[in-house]
SENUMI-715928 format. One record per residue (C-alpha): x, y, z; residue in three letters. Coordinates in pm, whole numbers, padded with zeros to 5 digits, always signed. Example, Ala and Ser with C-alpha at 12.3 -4.5 7.8 and 13.67 -1.06 7.14 Angstrom:
! SENUMI-715928
+01230-00450+00780ALA;+01367-00106+00714SER;
This chain:
! SENUMI-715928
+03833-03192-07571MET;+03602-03447-07800ARG;+03441-03602-07485LEU;+03374-03254-07347VAL;+03215-03152-07715ARG;+02990-03480-07705GLY;+02845-03450-07368ILE;+02796-03073-07458LEU;+02629-03143-07754GLY;+02388-03421-07607ILE;+02295-03125-07344CYS;+02226-02886-07608PHE;+01998-03134-07774CYS;+01814-03201-07448LEU;+01797-02791-07438ALA;+01646-02771-07767ILE;+01410-03049-07716MET;+01295-02905-07393GLN;+01201-02573-07555GLY;+01030-02754-07812LEU;+00790-02920-07568ILE;+00519-02679-07498ASN;+00145-02632-07610PRO;+00203-02466-07910ALA;+00498-02674-08050ALA;+00322-02922-08249HIS;+00582-03154-08238ASP;+00852-02947-08424LYS;+01131-03143-08367GLY;+00985-03491-08492VAL;+01068-03377-08885GLY;+01405-03277-08801PRO;+01506-03563-08619ALA;+01328-03813-08893VAL;+01552-03651-09155ALA;+01879-03690-08915TYR;+01808-04045-08856PHE;+01735-04117-09261LYS;+02094-03967-09337GLU;+02300-04123-09061GLN;+02151-04460-09085ALA;+02237-04460-09440ARG;+02590-04378-09345LEU;+02572-04652-09104PHE;+02469-04896-09366GLY;+02784-04762-09591ILE;+03015-04817-09260ALA;+02850-05176-09192THR;+02943-05241-09591THR;+03315-05105-09548GLN;+03346-05317-09241LEU;+03201-05653-09411GLN;+03462-05595-09690LEU;+03722-05568-09440ALA;+03637-05882-09269ILE;+03615-06050-09640ALA;+03985-05951-09661ASP;+04127-06103-09329ILE;+04409-06290-09429ASN;+04617-06549-09206ALA;+04934-06410-09391ASN;+04857-06056-09335ASP;+04849-05889-08984SER;+04738-05616-09140LEU;+04407-05720-09288SER;+04320-05799-08916VAL;+04422-05427-08813ILE;+04197-05280-09084LYS;+03898-05470-08986ALA;+03931-05344-08640ARG;+03952-05006-08767LYS;+03661-05073-08958ALA;+03451-05176-08685LEU;+03533-04885-08489VAL;+03390-04658-08747GLN;+03062-04871-08754SER;+03052-04833-08403ARG;+03093-04439-08417LEU;+02815-04449-08679GLN;+02599-04634-08496TYR;+02618-04426-08212LYS;+02471-04140-08388ARG;+02134-04311-08432ILE;+02151-04514-08142GLU;+01904-04271-07921PHE;+01651-04287-08201PHE;+01691-04668-08273LEU;+01683-04777-07921GLU;+01383-04590-07833TYR;+01142-04610-08097PHE;+01250-04947-08263PHE;+01401-05156-07952THR;+01351-05497-08124THR;+01510-05387-08445SER;+01810-05253-08235ALA;+01877-05558-08075MET;+02098-05687-08391ILE;+02332-05424-08344TYR;+02485-05378-08013ASN;+02412-05636-07768ARG;+02634-05824-07503ALA;+02843-06098-07665PRO;+02701-06311-07409LYS;+02362-06446-07398TYR;+02187-06342-07054GLU;+01828-06453-07012ILE;+01621-06189-06869GLU;+01290-06352-06849GLU;+01224-06710-06766PRO;+00994-06764-07089TYR;+01214-06594-07313MET;+01374-06836-07620GLU;+01737-06889-07642TYR;+01901-06646-07891GLN;+02254-06659-08027GLU;+02418-06339-07937PRO;+02508-06117-08271VAL;+02618-05750-08324GLY;+02898-05526-08316LEU;+02995-05647-07989GLN;+03020-06000-08074VAL;+03255-05908-08381ILE;+03469-05728-08176GLU;+03514-06034-07910ASN;+03574-06233-08238LEU;+03857-05972-08391LEU;+04064-06013-08071PHE;+04083-06332-08047GLU;+04376-06572-08114ASP;+04412-06671-08492ASN;+04139-06426-08600VAL;+04162-06567-08958ALA;+04010-06918-08821GLN;+03709-06718-08700LYS;+03639-06552-09061ARG;+03350-06746-09131THR;+03167-06687-08824GLU;+03284-06315-08862LEU;+03111-06286-09196LEU;+02791-06451-09080GLN;+02780-06184-08798GLN;+02843-05923-09030ILE;+02648-06038-09300ASP;+02341-05999-09046ALA;+02434-05668-08912VAL;+02511-05535-09285GLN;+02176-05640-09427SER;+01974-05503-09124SER;+02141-05181-09155ALA;+02090-05100-09499THR;+01717-05143-09464ASP;+01722-04929-09119LEU;+01513-04640-09352PRO;+01223-04898-09369ALA;+01118-04862-09007LEU;+01036-04538-09068LEU;+00716-04640-09272TYR;+00418-04474-09110GLY;+00634-04368-08816PHE;+00460-04135-08560GLN;+00641-03968-08277GLY;+00635-03657-08046THR;+00875-03421-07916ASP;+00842-03576-07566ARG;+00932-03905-07686GLN;+01232-03744-07841LEU;+01338-03604-07533LEU;+01313-03884-07357GLU;+01507-04098-07588SER;+01767-03847-07550ILE;+01789-03842-07196ARG;+01792-04238-07191LEU;+02086-04176-07420GLU;+02273-03963-07178LEU;+02227-04225-06926ILE;+02374-04495-07158ARG;+02655-04263-07191VAL;+02751-04196-06836ILE;+02691-04591-06745THR;+02801-04776-07074LEU;+03032-04570-07300HIS;+03242-04390-07059LEU;+03344-04702-06874SER;+03414-04903-07217GLY;+03179-05144-07101TYR;+03050-05207-07472ASP;+03364-05207-07634ALA;+03649-05318-07406PRO;+03895-05433-07645PHE;+03845-05132-07910LEU;+03839-04899-07578LYS;+03654-04643-07831SER;+03386-04544-07564GLY;+03520-04195-07544ILE;+03578-04142-07914ALA;+03221-04257-07952GLU;+03099-04007-07687VAL;+03311-03714-07831GLY;+03184-03819-08198ASN;+02806-03802-08109GLY;+02726-03489-08255GLY;+02986-03525-08547ASN;+02778-03580-08863THR;+03047-03617-09080GLU;+03137-03962-09230ASN;+03478-04046-09088ASN;
């Protein structure tokens, strides 16, 4: 049911945005979209802070501490998915820190090597054996994500966008949902892909 609601929510957004795109619209969707991003980015920052605390509390003698960290990661991913369409489209470079594949792949021959970082890397580490031994590496990962997440609203300084661009960003997100989220590609251990789709239109901070 949540999956259906999520897909319907995306389709509803598409319909609204399509209605906005006409010569007399004057980009009426940009203001609400920016306000939405600001609020959801703030909640994403809170979620990553909670994840940071949960990872810091991981204890080799307490298996529940690892489960708590995994649950906090799910919440961070759920919150990230609410801003993914906007962030990935308008601020692609900044988005790279959050949800890239845990294995580095060279897309261009001139690209410099960069260590993988983000929520998918954290997921891999949280599902390895002896997670407590990975605590330092986990903290390095979440510190990078959390510090960047709390500074997301700063990206909007001087921001300019159009309804047409917003519509395109939502269309690309729909493709992302079909190819990555539903298949569980970017959360293979958590298996939270369907929950992330169904949660996309929910603005509550779970």
